[in-house]
C-alpha positions in Angstrom: -20.4 -46.3 -5.7 -23.5 -44.7 -3.9 -23.5 -43.6 -0.3 -26.9 -44.0 1.9 -25.3 -43.3 5.5 -22.7 -41.3 7.5 -21.7 -40.9 10.7 -18.6 -40.0 12.4 -16.6 -38.2 14.9 -13.4 -35.9 14.4 -10.4 -34.2 16.4 -10.5 -31.9 13.5 -9.8 -32.7 9.9 -9.3 -31.0 6.5 -11.8 -31.5 3.6 -8.9 -33.4 2.0 -9.2 -35.8 4.9 -12.5 -36.6 4.6 -11.7 -37.5 0.9 -9.2 -39.7 1.8 -11.3 -41.6 4.3 -14.0 -42.2 2.2 -12.0 -42.9 -0.7 -10.0 -46.0 2.2 -13.8 -46.8 2.8 -15.5 -47.3 -0.4 -13.1 -50.9 -1.1 -14.0 -52.5 2.3 -18.0 -51.5 1.6 -17.7 -53.4 -1.5 -16.3 -56.4 -0.4 -18.6 -56.5 3.0 -22.1 -55.9 0.4 -20.4 -58.9 -1.5 -20.4 -60.9 1.0 -23.9 -59.6 2.4 -25.5 -60.6 -1.5 -23.4 -64.1 -1.3 -25.7 -65.1 2.2 -28.8 -63.5 0.4 -28.4 -66.1 -2.7 -27.7 -68.5 -0.7 -30.6 -68.2 2.3 -32.0 -65.0 1.1 -36.2 -64.4 1.0 -38.1 -62.0 -1.0 -38.5 -58.5 0.9 -41.3 -57.1 2.4 -42.7 -54.5 0.7 -45.1 -51.7 2.7 -47.9 -50.8 1.3 -48.3 -47.0 0.3 -51.2 -44.8 2.4 -54.2 -46.0 0.7 -55.4 -42.4 -0.8 -58.0 -44.0 -3.4 -57.1 -41.4 -6.9 -60.8 -39.7 -6.7 -59.8 -38.4 -3.0 -56.4 -36.8 -4.5 -57.8 -35.6 -7.5 -60.7 -34.2 -5.3 -58.3 -32.7 -3.1 -55.8 -31.3 -5.9 -58.9 -29.6 -7.1 -59.6 -27.6 -4.5 -56.4 -27.3 -2.9 -53.7 -26.9 -5.6 -54.2 -23.2 -6.5 -54.5 -22.4 -2.2 -51.1 -24.2 -1.7 -49.1 -22.6 -4.3 -50.0 -19.0 -3.1 -49.3 -20.6 0.9 -45.7 -22.6 -0.1 -44.8 -19.0 -1.4 -45.8 -16.6 1.9 -42.5 -16.5 4.1 -43.3 -16.2 7.0 -43.3 -19.8 9.1 -46.4 -18.7 11.8 -48.3 -17.1 8.7 -48.0 -20.1 6.2 -48.7 -23.1 9.2 -51.7 -20.7 10.2 -52.8 -20.9 6.5 -52.6 -25.1 5.7 -54.2 -25.5 9.3 -57.4 -23.5 8.0 -57.1 -25.4 4.6 -56.6 -28.5 6.2 -60.3 -28.1 8.3 -61.9 -26.9 5.5 -61.1 -29.8 3.5 -61.7 -32.5 5.9 -65.3 -30.6 6.6 -65.8 -30.3 3.1 -65.0 -34.2 1.8 -65.9 -36.1 5.2 -68.4 -34.3 6.9 -72.1 -34.3 5.6 -72.9 -30.7 4.8 -76.6 -30.6 6.4 -76.7 -34.1 8.7 -79.1 -36.3 5.9 -77.0 -35.7 2.6 -74.1 -37.7 2.4 -70.2 -36.8 2.8 -68.6 -37.5 -0.5 -65.5 -39.3 1.6 -67.1 -40.2 5.3 -64.4 -41.6 7.7 -61.7 -40.1 5.0 -59.8 -37.5 7.5 -56.9 -39.1 7.5 -56.4 -39.6 3.7 -57.4 -35.9 3.4 -54.6 -34.9 5.6 -52.4 -37.5 3.4 -53.1 -36.4 0.5 -52.9 -32.3 1.3 -49.6 -32.9 2.3 -48.1 -35.0 -0.7 -49.4 -32.0 -2.7 -47.3 -29.3 -0.5 -44.7 -31.7 -1.0 -44.7 -31.7 -4.8 -45.1 -27.8 -5.0 -41.8 -27.5 -2.2 -40.0 -29.5 -4.4 -41.0 -28.1 -7.8 -40.3 -24.6 -6.2 -36.7 -25.4 -5.9 -36.0 -27.2 -9.3 -38.3 -25.3 -11.8 -38.0 -21.9 -9.6 -34.9 -21.9 -7.5 -37.3 -20.7 -4.9 -37.1 -21.9 -0.8 -40.5 -21.3 1.0 -38.7 -18.6 2.7 -37.2 -16.9 -0.6 -33.7 -17.0 0.5 -31.0 -18.1 -2.0 -30.0 -21.7 -1.7 -26.5 -20.2 -0.3 -27.7 -18.1 2.0 -28.0 -18.4 6.2 -30.9 -17.3 7.9 -30.0 -14.5 10.4 -28.3 -15.0 13.3 -28.2 -13.6 16.9 -26.0 -14.5 19.9 -26.4 -13.5 23.9 -24.2 -15.1 26.5 -24.4 -14.3 30.4 -28.4 -14.7 29.7 -28.4 -17.1 32.9 -26.6 -15.0 36.3 -26.4 -18.0 38.3 -25.3 -20.4 35.8 -21.8 -21.3 35.3 -22.1 -20.3 31.8 -24.7 -19.7 29.8 -25.8 -18.6 25.8 -28.9 -17.9 24.0 -28.5 -18.8 20.3 -30.7 -17.8 17.6 -31.0 -18.8 13.6 -34.1 -17.4 11.8 -36.9 -19.5 14.0 -34.4 -22.1 15.7 -33.6 -20.9 18.9 -31.5 -23.0 21.7 -30.9 -21.5 25.6 -27.7 -23.4 26.6 -26.6 -23.9 30.1 -22.9 -25.1 31.2 -22.4 -26.4 34.9 -18.9 -27.6 36.1 -18.4 -30.6 38.4 -16.0 -32.4 40.4 -15.3 -36.0 39.1 -17.4 -37.4 41.9 -20.2 -36.1 39.2 -19.1 -37.6 35.9 -21.4 -39.9 34.4 -21.3 -43.9 34.6 -22.2 -45.3 31.8 -22.6 -49.0 32.6 -21.4 -51.6 29.6 -24.1 -54.6 30.0 -22.1 -56.9 26.8 -18.6 -55.8 28.3 -19.2 -55.9 31.6 -16.8 -52.7 31.8 -18.0 -48.9 33.2 -17.4 -46.1 31.5 -16.9 -42.3 32.8 -17.8 -39.5 31.0 -16.4 -36.1 32.3 -18.1 -34.2 28.8 -22.0 -34.5 28.5 -24.3 -32.2 26.1 -28.2 -33.4 27.1 -30.3 -32.0 24.4 -34.0 -31.0 25.4 -36.8 -30.6 22.7 -40.2 -29.2 24.7 -43.5 -29.2 22.8 -44.0 -25.7 23.0 -40.9 -25.5 20.8 -43.4 -26.7 17.9 -46.6 -25.3 19.0 -47.7 -28.5 20.5 -49.0 -29.7 24.0 -47.9 -32.7 25.1 -47.1 -34.4 28.4 -43.4 -34.0 29.4 -42.1 -37.3 30.0 -37.9 -38.8 29.2 -35.7 -38.0 26.6 -36.6 -40.0 23.3 -34.2 -41.4 20.7 -34.3 -38.2 19.0 -33.2 -36.1 21.6 -30.4 -39.0 22.4 -29.2 -39.0 18.9 -29.3 -35.2 18.6 -27.4 -34.5 22.1 -24.8 -36.9 21.0 -24.1 -35.6 17.6 -23.7 -31.7 19.2 -22.0 -33.4 21.9 -18.8 -34.6 19.3 -19.6 -31.7 17.6 -17.6 -30.0 20.9 -15.8 -32.8 22.4 -12.8 -32.2 20.0 -12.2 -28.7 21.7 -12.7 -29.9 24.9 -9.5 -29.5 27.4 -8.1 -33.0 28.5 -8.6 -33.4 32.2 -4.5 -32.9 32.6 -5.3 -29.4 31.8 -8.7 -28.9 32.9 -9.4 -31.5 35.7 -13.6 -30.8 35.6 -16.6 -32.3 35.0 -18.8 -30.9 32.2 -22.2 -30.9 31.5 -24.0 -28.8 28.8 -27.9 -28.8 28.6 -29.4 -27.5 25.5 -33.1 -26.3 25.9 -34.9 -25.5 22.4 -37.4 -22.7 22.9 -38.4 -22.7 19.2 -37.5 -24.9 16.4 -37.7 -24.5 12.9 -34.9 -27.0 11.2 -31.3 -27.7 12.9 -32.0 -27.5 16.4 -29.1 -29.9 17.2 -26.7 -27.6 15.1 -27.7 -24.3 17.0 -27.1 -26.6 20.1 -23.6 -26.8 18.7 -23.2 -23.6 18.5 -25.0 -22.6 21.9 -22.9 -25.0 23.5 -19.7 -23.4 22.1 -20.6 -20.1 23.4 -21.8 -21.5 26.5 -18.1 -23.4 27.4 -16.6 -19.8 26.3 -18.6 -17.8 28.5 -17.9 -20.3 31.9 -14.7 -19.7 30.8 -13.6 -23.4 29.9 -10.5 -23.2 27.8 -11.7 -25.0 25.0 -9.4 -24.6 22.2 -11.3 -22.8 19.9 -15.0 -22.5 18.9 -17.1 -24.6 16.9 -20.5 -24.0 14.6 -22.7 -26.4 12.7 -24.6 -26.0 9.3 -27.3 -28.4 8.3 -27.1 -28.6 4.4 -30.5 -30.3 2.6 -30.9 -32.0 -0.8 -34.0 -31.8 -3.7 -33.2 -34.0 -6.1 -35.3 -34.7 -9.2 -33.5 -37.3 -11.9 -30.8 -35.7 -12.7 -31.6 -32.0 -11.4 -30.8 -31.1 -7.7 -30.4 -28.3 -5.4 -28.6 -28.2 -2.2 -30.2 -26.2 0.3 -27.9 -24.1 3.1 -29.0 -24.0 6.3 -32.6 -25.9 6.0 -36.1 -25.0 7.7 -37.9 -27.9 9.1 -40.8 -28.0 6.1 -37.6 -28.3 3.6 -36.4 -31.4 6.1 -39.6 -33.0 5.8 -40.2 -32.5 1.7 -36.2 -32.8 0.8 -34.2 -36.1 0.3 -31.2 -35.2 2.7 -30.2 -33.9 6.0 -26.5 -33.7 6.0 -25.1 -31.7 9.8 -21.4 -31.0 9.3 -19.6 -29.0 11.9 -16.3 -28.1 13.1 -14.1 -25.0 13.6 -13.5 -22.5 10.7 -11.1 -25.1 9.3 -11.7 -27.8 10.4 -14.6 -30.8 10.9 -15.3 -32.3 14.1 -18.4 -34.3 13.2 -20.4 -35.3 10.5 -23.7 -37.0 10.2 -26.1 -37.9 7.0 -29.5 -39.0 6.7 -30.7 -39.8 3.3 -34.4 -40.5 1.9 -32.6 -41.8 -1.6 -31.2 -44.5 -2.2 -27.8 -43.3 -2.2 -25.9 -40.2 -3.5 -22.5 -40.1 -5.0 -19.6 -38.4 -3.1 -19.2 -35.8 -5.0 -22.6 -34.4 -4.3 -22.2 -34.7 -0.9 -18.5 -33.3 -1.1 -20.1 -30.2 -2.9 -22.4 -30.3 0.2 -19.1 -30.4 2.8 -18.0 -27.0 1.1 -20.8 -25.4 1.0 -21.5 -26.5 5.0 -17.6 -25.1 5.4 -18.6 -21.6 3.7 -21.8 -21.5 5.8 -20.0 -22.3 9.4 -17.7 -19.7 9.2 -20.1 -17.3 8.6 -21.9 -18.5 12.2 -18.9 -18.2 13.5 -18.3 -14.6 12.1 -21.4 -13.7 14.4 -20.3 -16.0 17.2 -16.8 -14.5 17.9 -18.5 -11.0 17.5 -20.6 -12.2 21.0 -17.4 -13.5 22.7 -14.2 -14.5 20.9 -12.3 -16.5 23.3 -13.4 -18.1 26.9 -13.4 -15.9 29.7 -10.4 -15.7 31.5 -11.8 -16.7 35.2 -14.9 -19.1 35.9 -17.7 -17.8 37.4 -17.7 -17.1 40.7 -20.4 -19.9 41.7 -18.1 -22.5 39.9 -16.0 -24.5 42.0 -12.2 -24.0 41.7 -10.1 -27.6 41.5 -6.5 -28.1 42.1 -5.2 -31.4 41.5 -1.7 -32.5 43.3 0.2 -35.9 43.2 1.4 -37.8 46.5 3.2 -40.8 46.6 0.9 -44.4 46.2 2.3 -45.5 49.8 1.0 -42.0 50.8 -2.9 -42.7 50.0 -3.9 -44.7 53.2 -2.4 -42.0 55.6 -4.7 -39.3 53.6 -7.8 -41.7 53.8 -7.1 -42.7 56.9 -8.5 -45.8 58.9 -12.4 -46.3 57.4 -12.2 -43.1 55.9 -11.7 -41.0 58.8 -9.1 -38.5 58.3 -10.3 -37.9 54.5 -14.0 -37.2 56.0 -12.8 -34.9 58.5 -10.7 -33.0 56.1 -13.8 -32.8 53.9 -16.1 -32.0 57.1 -13.6 -29.5 58.9 -13.1 -27.4 55.5 -16.5 -27.8 53.0 -14.1 -29.2 50.4 -14.8 -32.4 47.9 -11.5 -34.6 47.9 -11.2 -37.2 45.0 -8.0 -39.7 45.0 -7.1 -41.6 42.0 -5.1 -45.2 42.5 -1.9 -43.4 40.9 -1.6 -41.1 43.6 -3.6 -38.4 41.7 -5.5 -35.5 44.6 -8.5 -33.7 43.4 -9.7 -31.1 45.7 -12.0 -29.0 44.9 -14.5 -26.2 46.6 -15.8 -22.8 45.1 -14.2 -20.8 48.5 -10.8 -20.2 48.1 -9.7 -20.5 51.9 -11.2 -24.3 52.1 -9.1 -24.7 48.9 -6.2 -23.6 50.7 -6.9 -25.2 53.7 -7.8 -28.7 52.3 -4.5 -28.5 50.0 -2.2 -27.8 52.7 -3.6 -30.3 54.8 -3.1 -32.7 52.3 0.3 -32.0 51.6 0.9 -32.1 55.4 0.2 -35.8 55.8 2.1 -36.7 53.0 5.0 -34.5 53.7 8.5 -35.8 54.9 10.5 -33.7 57.2 13.0 -31.3 55.5 16.0 -30.6 57.1 17.2 -26.8 57.9 13.2 -26.2 58.0 11.9 -25.0 60.8 8.2 -25.7 61.3 5.2 -24.9 64.2 5.0 -27.9 66.4 3.0 -29.5 69.4 4.7 -30.9 72.1 2.7 -34.8 72.4 5.3 -36.2 74.9 7.9 -35.3 77.9 11.2 -37.3 78.7 14.1 -37.2 80.9 16.6 -36.3 78.7 14.3 -33.7 75.7 10.3 -33.7 74.7 9.0 -34.9 71.1 7.3 -32.5 69.2 4.9 -33.4 66.3 5.5 -31.0 63.5 3.8 -33.1 60.9 0.6 -34.8 61.1 1.7 -38.2 62.7 5.8 -37.1 62.3 7.1 -36.4 65.8 10.6 -35.1 66.0 12.8 -35.3 69.6 14.3 -31.9 70.6 17.1 -32.6 73.3 17.3 -30.9 76.7 20.2 -29.2 75.4 18.4 -27.3 72.5 15.2 -26.6 74.2 16.3 -23.4 75.6 19.0 -20.7 75.4 20.1 -21.3 78.3 21.2 -24.4 80.5 17.6 -26.1 81.7 17.5 -28.4 84.8 14.5 -30.5 83.7 12.6 -30.7 80.5 9.5 -29.3 82.5 11.2 -25.8 83.0 11.1 -25.3 79.4 7.7 -26.7 78.2 5.1 -29.0 79.2 2.4 -31.4 76.8 -0.1 -29.4 74.0 2.5 -26.4 74.3 3.2 -25.0 70.4 6.4 -24.4 69.5 8.6 -23.3 67.3 11.5 -26.0 65.9 14.0 -26.5 63.5 14.7 -29.6 61.5 18.1 -30.4 62.2 19.4 -33.9 61.5 17.4 -37.0 59.5 19.8 -40.1 61.0 19.6 -43.3 59.3 16.9 -44.9 60.8 14.5 -41.9 60.0 14.5 -40.5 63.4 13.7 -36.4 63.1 16.3 -34.4 65.4 15.0 -31.1 65.9 16.4 -27.6 67.9 14.0 -25.3 69.3 17.3 -22.8 70.3 18.0 -22.9 66.5 14.4 -22.0 65.6 14.6 -19.2 68.1 18.0 -17.5 66.6 16.3 -18.0 62.9 13.4 -15.8 64.6 15.3 -13.6 65.5 14.5 -14.4 69.3 17.9 -14.8 70.6 22.1 -14.2 68.9 22.8 -16.6 66.5 25.9 -19.4 67.3 28.0 -21.5 65.5 26.3 -24.6 67.1 24.9 -27.0 64.5 22.2 -27.6 66.7 22.7 -31.1 66.8 22.8 -32.5 70.8 26.7 -33.9 71.2 27.0 -36.5 74.0 30.2 -36.2 75.8 32.5 -39.0 75.3 32.5 -42.1 77.6 35.6 -42.8 79.8 36.3 -46.4 81.1 35.2 -45.2 84.5 31.7 -44.1 83.6 31.1 -47.7 82.2 28.9 -49.6 84.4 31.0 -52.2 85.3 28.1 -55.5 83.7 30.2 -58.1 86.0 29.3 -55.6 89.4 26.1 -55.2 88.1 25.6 -58.9 87.9 27.1 -59.8 91.3 24.5 -56.9 92.7 21.3 -59.0 91.0 23.1 -62.0 92.1 23.3 -61.2 96.1 19.9 -60.1 95.2 18.5 -62.8 94.3 20.4 -64.6 97.3 18.7 -62.3 99.6 15.3 -63.2 98.4 16.2 -66.8 97.9 16.2 -68.9 94.5 12.4 -70.0 93.3 13.5 -73.6 93.7 13.9 -73.4 97.6 10.3 -71.5 98.2 7.9 -73.8 100.1 5.2 -74.8 98.1 1.8 -72.7 97.9 -1.0 -74.5 100.4 
């Protein structure tokens, strides 16, 4: 009936929802445990018990005798840096006194025991921290058990970033930058086992540089801790991020911890929420997080709100709860005890909610809602839907057309298999130009609409004009000019730009155009009752060519030329 670990994310659930989830899960957990115990009974082996650090009792007594009073004094120093500096000096003094010969000749009491001395001192500090909480109702920094450390928030601290925020809670500080990208910027995650490819459009990456805790070490790739903290903060915010249909951007948050004294992952969630709003991303609500601790001795326990790093180290629990003002979005429990009951954890969840609302109050005073506009440095993205049959037209042979659009406009274009075209650019004119180009490639000629086209071919009976990319129509010679003309060349020539009106699209999809009707609509000539469709005069019998006579003519020509069979063989 005890819980030892919880990890999960949600789109936003209440305390009652969480209660029901735990209630539903427990019977299944018991069933699984019964199966495991049955398996252990059949094939199990004795567990290997790890050996405790070898600290001799006489060394532990020596450290306690020399340091206990000083430890009690330092643990009641509320400033972290001053307290840590005093503990470092105490540790150095103990190491020198217990492990180093005073004069180079007299043997040290415990030579080569620097590690055990450090472990004994750490254990002494931990016991006193726990005793303070249980017996004195006192925390290291002097706060009450339900008190949140002072909070300050700033947004727009990085002027060139698309969005940024600085969140400080006590001596824990996170600076977070938000960057908006296109679909091409999605993170590709390869699943080796399932052999599938997953793409992520929302990411939060967490970085914990060593200077944040006063250390000096090599800067390498992210550790397991960094990955885990970033994953938790990402889950906390994912529930409020708009869908791709509503906001077709790839979103990346990067949190750098500038200073750390407990719960930097929750600081990252808070800073990330502020940065999203600063970037103008239409999130559903603000999100904050709170880390809860526990110190338990027998039946006595203390739940600690907004734990310090030392309280996490010496305590029994690190319980992180994130969410909006009224809903939980992520939860994670790390426990050093064999397990705790759900009523105790639920008490911690309620206290975390109260503390989270206090944090949100401060955050909302800084920025209460997403900015109405995106940063001027962020790309603008629009999506249009085209017929799937027209995808090839937009791409062009070997990608020729889409490359041309990208090169000439500077915009980025992505096309999905369902016909969704996403166009991105940080310049409005480039965005409009690329959109118009794509729409023209897939557009159909609309009867009654006037287009500006280019003359592509001249025939005796009229001119062909391209009104859309790859889409031509015929202007009959009778519709080329307001007056009667003898030849097409008298009105237009190849390459001319002319305004034409679509007057008909026949059953075969052929487009008939009228330049004269376009001139009327543009006010260049007076309007007429003519519909602009070229009318051929009805044929008369005398006008129809006599096919028999034609054959006679061809036959006479054949006789004049002689039959192929009668020609003499070639030599």
